[in-house]
C-alpha positions as CSV (number, residue, x, y, z in Angstrom):
1,M,0.1,0.2,0.1
2,R,1.2,3.3,-0.5
3,G,2.0,5.5,2.6
4,I,3.9,8.8,3.8
5,V,7.0,7.7,4.6
6,T,10.3,9.0,5.9
7,K,13.5,8.8,3.7
8,E,14.6,5.7,5.6
9,G,11.4,4.0,4.4
10,V,9.6,4.0,7.8
11,S,6.0,5.3,8.1
12,I,5.4,8.1,10.6
13,V,1.7,7.9,10.5
14,D,-0.9,5.0,11.4
15,Y,-2.9,6.0,8.0
16,D,-2.6,8.0,4.7
17,V,-6.3,9.7,5.4
18,I,-8.6,9.5,8.2
19,I,-12.2,10.6,7.3
20,I,-14.3,11.5,10.1
21,G,-18.3,10.5,9.2
22,G,-19.8,7.7,7.5
23,G,-22.6,9.4,5.5
24,P,-22.5,9.7,1.7
25,A,-19.7,12.1,1.5
26,G,-17.2,10.3,3.6
27,L,-18.3,6.9,1.9
28,T,-17.9,8.3,-1.3
29,A,-14.4,9.7,-0.2
30,A,-13.1,6.3,1.0
31,I,-14.4,4.2,-1.9
32,Y,-12.0,6.7,-4.2
33,L,-9.1,6.8,-1.8
34,G,-9.1,2.9,-1.1
35,R,-9.6,2.0,-4.7
36,S,-5.9,4.2,-5.3
37,R,-4.9,1.8,-2.4
38,Y,-4.4,4.3,0.7
39,R,-4.3,3.3,4.0
40,V,-8.0,4.7,4.6
41,L,-9.8,4.8,8.3
42,L,-13.4,6.0,8.1
43,M,-15.0,6.7,11.6
44,E,-18.4,7.1,12.1
45,K,-20.1,8.0,16.0
46,G,-23.5,6.7,14.9
47,Q,-24.5,4.6,12.0
48,F,-22.6,4.4,8.6
49,G,-24.8,5.7,6.1
50,G,-25.3,8.9,8.0
51,Q,-29.1,10.4,7.3
52,L,-29.5,7.9,4.2
53,I,-30.5,5.6,6.6
54,D,-33.5,7.6,8.1
55,A,-34.6,8.6,4.4
56,E,-37.8,6.2,3.3
57,W,-37.5,7.0,0.0
58,I,-34.9,9.1,-2.3
59,E,-36.5,10.2,-5.7
60,N,-33.8,12.4,-7.1
61,Y,-30.9,10.1,-7.1
62,P,-29.3,9.8,-10.4
63,G,-29.7,6.1,-11.9
64,F,-32.7,5.1,-9.8
65,S,-35.8,5.9,-11.8
66,E,-38.3,4.4,-9.5
67,G,-36.4,5.9,-6.3
68,V,-34.4,4.2,-3.8
69,A,-34.7,3.2,-0.3
70,G,-32.2,5.6,1.6
71,A,-31.0,2.5,3.6
72,M,-30.3,0.1,0.5
73,L,-28.5,3.1,-0.9
74,A,-26.6,3.5,2.2
75,S,-25.9,-0.1,2.5
76,E,-24.4,-0.4,-1.3
77,M,-22.1,2.2,-0.1
78,V,-21.1,0.9,2.8
79,S,-20.3,-2.4,0.9
80,Q,-18.4,-0.6,-1.9
81,T,-16.2,0.9,0.7
82,V,-15.3,-2.4,2.3
83,K,-14.8,-3.9,-0.8
84,Y,-12.1,-1.2,-1.7
85,G,-10.2,-1.9,1.7
86,A,-10.9,1.2,3.4
87,E,-11.1,0.5,7.4
88,L,-14.7,1.1,9.0
89,E,-14.7,2.1,13.0
90,L,-17.3,3.4,15.1
91,G,-16.2,5.9,17.2
92,E,-16.7,9.5,18.0
93,V,-13.7,12.0,17.3
94,I,-13.6,14.5,19.7
95,G,-10.2,16.5,18.6
96,I,-8.0,17.1,15.6
97,E,-4.3,18.5,16.2
98,S,-2.3,19.6,13.4
99,F,1.7,18.8,13.4
100,T,4.2,19.5,10.3
101,D,4.0,16.2,9.1
102,H,1.1,14.5,10.2
103,K,-2.7,15.1,12.0
104,S,-3.5,13.4,15.0
105,V,-7.2,12.7,15.7
106,T,-8.3,12.2,19.4
107,C,-11.2,9.9,20.2
108,A,-13.7,10.1,22.8
109,D,-12.3,6.8,24.3
110,G,-8.7,8.1,24.6
111,K,-7.5,6.7,21.4
112,R,-5.2,8.9,19.1
113,L,-4.9,8.0,15.6
114,T,-2.7,9.6,13.0
115,S,-2.7,10.5,9.3
116,A,-1.4,12.6,6.7
117,A,-4.5,14.1,5.7
118,V,-8.0,13.8,7.2
119,V,-11.2,14.7,5.6
120,I,-14.2,15.7,7.7
121,A,-17.4,14.5,6.4
122,G,-19.1,14.5,10.2
123,G,-22.7,15.8,8.6
124,A,-25.2,17.5,10.5
125,R,-28.0,16.9,13.3
126,S,-31.6,18.0,13.2
127,R,-32.2,21.5,14.3
128,K,-34.6,22.4,17.2
129,L,-37.5,24.5,17.3
130,G,-36.5,26.0,20.8
131,V,-39.6,26.5,22.1
132,P,-41.2,25.6,25.6
133,G,-42.0,21.8,25.6
134,E,-39.9,20.4,23.1
135,D,-37.4,19.1,25.4
136,T,-39.8,17.8,28.0
137,F,-41.2,15.8,25.3
138,Q,-38.3,14.7,23.5
139,G,-38.7,11.1,22.3
140,K,-42.1,11.3,24.0
141,G,-43.8,12.9,21.3
142,V,-41.6,15.0,19.1
143,I,-39.2,12.9,17.0
144,H,-36.9,14.0,14.1
145,C,-37.5,10.6,12.3
146,A,-40.6,9.2,10.7
147,L,-39.1,6.2,9.3
148,C,-37.6,5.4,13.1
149,D,-40.5,6.2,14.9
150,G,-43.5,6.7,12.9
151,G,-44.7,3.5,13.7
152,K,-45.8,4.9,17.2
153,F,-48.6,7.2,15.8
154,V,-50.8,4.7,14.2
155,D,-54.2,6.1,13.8
156,R,-53.2,9.3,15.5
157,V,-52.3,12.8,14.4
158,V,-48.9,13.9,13.7
159,A,-48.1,17.9,13.0
160,V,-44.6,17.9,11.0
161,C,-43.2,21.5,11.4
162,G,-40.9,21.9,8.2
163,G,-42.3,22.7,4.8
164,G,-39.0,21.8,3.1
165,D,-38.1,18.5,1.0
166,A,-37.0,16.7,4.2
167,G,-40.4,17.6,6.2
168,V,-42.9,17.4,3.2
169,T,-41.1,13.7,2.1
170,E,-41.7,12.7,5.7
171,A,-45.4,13.9,6.1
172,I,-46.4,12.1,3.1
173,Y,-44.7,9.2,4.6
174,L,-46.7,9.5,7.7
175,T,-50.2,9.4,5.9
176,N,-49.4,6.2,5.2
177,F,-50.4,5.1,8.8
178,S,-51.4,8.1,11.0
179,S,-54.9,9.3,10.6
180,R,-54.0,12.9,10.4
181,V,-51.1,14.8,9.2
182,F,-50.6,18.6,9.7
183,V,-47.6,20.5,7.8
184,I,-46.8,23.3,9.9
185,E,-44.8,26.3,7.9
186,A,-44.1,29.4,9.0
187,L,-43.5,31.1,5.5
188,P,-46.4,31.8,3.3
189,A,-45.6,28.9,1.1
190,L,-44.2,25.4,1.2
191,T,-40.4,25.4,-0.2
192,A,-40.5,21.4,-0.8
193,T,-39.7,20.8,-4.9
194,A,-42.9,21.1,-6.9
195,V,-43.4,17.6,-7.2
196,L,-43.4,17.1,-3.3
197,R,-45.9,19.8,-3.2
198,E,-48.4,18.5,-5.9
199,K,-48.3,15.2,-3.9
200,A,-48.6,17.0,-0.4
201,Y,-51.8,19.0,-1.7
202,A,-53.0,16.0,-3.2
203,N,-53.1,13.5,-0.1
204,P,-56.4,13.5,1.7
205,K,-54.9,13.1,5.0
206,L,-52.3,15.7,4.8
207,E,-53.3,19.4,5.6
208,V,-50.6,22.5,4.8
209,R,-50.6,25.2,7.2
210,C,-48.5,27.6,5.6
211,G,-47.8,31.0,7.6
212,E,-47.5,29.7,11.3
213,R,-45.1,28.6,13.6
214,I,-45.1,26.5,16.8
215,V,-44.6,28.8,19.7
216,Q,-45.3,25.9,22.5
217,I,-45.8,21.8,22.9
218,I,-48.5,21.2,25.3
219,G,-49.1,18.0,27.5
220,D,-48.8,16.2,30.8
221,T,-47.5,12.5,31.1
222,R,-47.7,12.5,27.0
223,L,-48.0,15.4,24.3
224,K,-51.5,16.5,23.7
225,A,-51.3,19.7,21.6
226,I,-49.2,22.4,19.8
227,E,-49.9,26.2,20.3
228,L,-49.8,27.7,16.9
229,A,-49.5,31.7,16.2
230,K,-50.1,33.3,12.9
231,A,-46.7,35.1,11.4
232,A,-48.9,37.8,10.0
233,T,-50.9,38.7,13.0
234,G,-49.6,36.7,16.0
235,Q,-53.1,35.2,16.5
236,K,-52.7,32.2,18.4
237,E,-54.4,28.7,18.1
238,T,-54.5,25.5,20.0
239,L,-54.1,22.3,18.0
240,R,-54.6,18.9,19.5
241,V,-51.8,16.4,17.8
242,D,-50.4,13.5,19.4
243,G,-46.9,13.9,18.2
244,V,-44.3,16.3,16.6
245,L,-41.7,15.7,13.8
246,V,-39.3,18.7,13.9
247,R,-37.5,19.3,10.4
248,V,-36.5,22.9,10.7
249,G,-32.9,22.6,9.3
250,I,-29.7,20.9,10.7
251,E,-26.9,22.5,12.7
252,P,-23.3,21.2,11.6
253,N,-21.4,18.6,13.8
254,T,-18.5,21.3,14.4
255,A,-18.7,22.1,18.1
256,Y,-15.1,20.2,18.5
257,L,-13.6,22.2,15.9
258,E,-14.3,25.9,17.2
259,G,-11.0,27.7,17.3
260,V,-9.4,24.6,15.2
261,I,-10.6,25.2,11.6
262,P,-12.4,28.0,10.5
263,L,-16.1,28.0,10.5
264,D,-18.9,30.6,9.5
265,N,-21.5,32.3,11.5
266,E,-23.9,29.0,11.2
267,G,-20.9,26.6,12.2
268,K,-20.3,25.3,9.0
269,I,-16.4,24.5,7.9
270,V,-14.8,27.2,5.3
271,V,-13.6,25.6,2.5
272,N,-12.6,26.5,-1.0
273,N,-13.1,25.2,-4.7
274,S,-11.3,22.1,-3.6
275,L,-12.9,21.4,-0.2
276,E,-9.5,22.1,1.3
277,T,-10.0,24.5,4.5
278,A,-7.5,27.1,5.9
279,V,-5.4,24.0,7.8
280,P,-3.3,22.1,5.3
281,C,-4.5,18.6,4.5
282,V,-7.5,19.0,6.1
283,L,-10.3,18.8,3.9
284,A,-14.2,18.9,4.7
285,A,-16.8,17.5,2.5
286,G,-20.9,17.2,2.6
287,D,-23.1,18.9,4.8
288,I,-20.5,19.9,7.1
289,R,-19.1,22.4,4.7
290,K,-20.1,26.1,4.1
291,D,-22.4,26.4,1.1
292,S,-23.8,23.1,1.0
293,P,-26.7,22.2,-0.7
294,Q,-27.7,19.5,1.5
295,Q,-28.2,16.7,-0.7
296,A,-27.4,13.3,-1.1
297,V,-26.2,13.4,-4.7
298,T,-24.0,16.4,-4.1
299,A,-22.7,15.2,-0.6
300,V,-21.3,12.3,-3.1
301,G,-19.6,14.9,-5.3
302,D,-18.0,16.3,-2.3
303,G,-16.3,13.3,-1.4
304,A,-15.4,12.5,-4.8
305,I,-13.6,16.1,-4.9
306,A,-12.0,15.9,-1.6
307,A,-10.7,12.2,-2.2
308,M,-9.2,13.5,-5.6
309,T,-7.5,16.5,-3.3
310,A,-6.2,14.4,-1.0
311,Q,-4.4,12.3,-3.5
312,R,-3.1,15.4,-4.7
313,L,-1.9,16.4,-1.7
314,L,-0.5,13.0,-0.5
315,Q,1.5,12.5,-3.5
316,V,3.1,16.1,-3.2
317,L,3.9,14.9,0.5
318,K,5.4,11.3,-0.5
């Protein structure tokens, strides 16, 4: 295998590249680098496949004219990654240090690993509403994944907060077993793509309510209702529901990078066109980087670009 070596022929790093995050960006980078016979470690703190695992159905991924289940697509990516020799390891990275001849990655279990380059592809997590009652009923009616937790709401009423692609897709999925689904969107209109909007408005079990926002989640031992406020007038209304699915955007997983790598005002990693950060041989790809379109297909593209940039940097180091 290729490696970064001293003039005496001794390797000075554990890996050529450590990839942080096992979503589509990280997996693609691992595939490209593995095919080039670099020593690659991909670390993931949750589940390999990232947010793809939670996507019930993806209709806009090229090559699947009828759509593809997110879990299936993720499984194929993982299999391909393993096929080309990348090591996959579950573990949480909590720190990165940059030295002249290598990078040091610190894990939550105290382990330290070294590499010549690092690709940060840790993705993002669902953003909270930040309203009273949200934390109280987290996991007790408040959820962030319809595929994971939607089965709890058979013949019940669910409010989906967020009218983008993710929110509308999951709202449509919930209508398969929930008795009624409300889509709550603070903006005057849904921001989801036209195809999804058409499906939402045509679904008899789904009601779209734009220009309203959730200001409180109400209940006692269980979630019972939400309080809505109209954006234009502030007029409030209590709507009885059994569950709330929150899909109001994402927050990048970059808390451990503050003061280490330049971040923008949203906490996303600032990169150039080659996905390089301001720290030499540290790259970022996928939803975690500044100006990411937050789509599976663009995350895959990022992974390819990051891998090719990493190869160029490794060749220079060698």
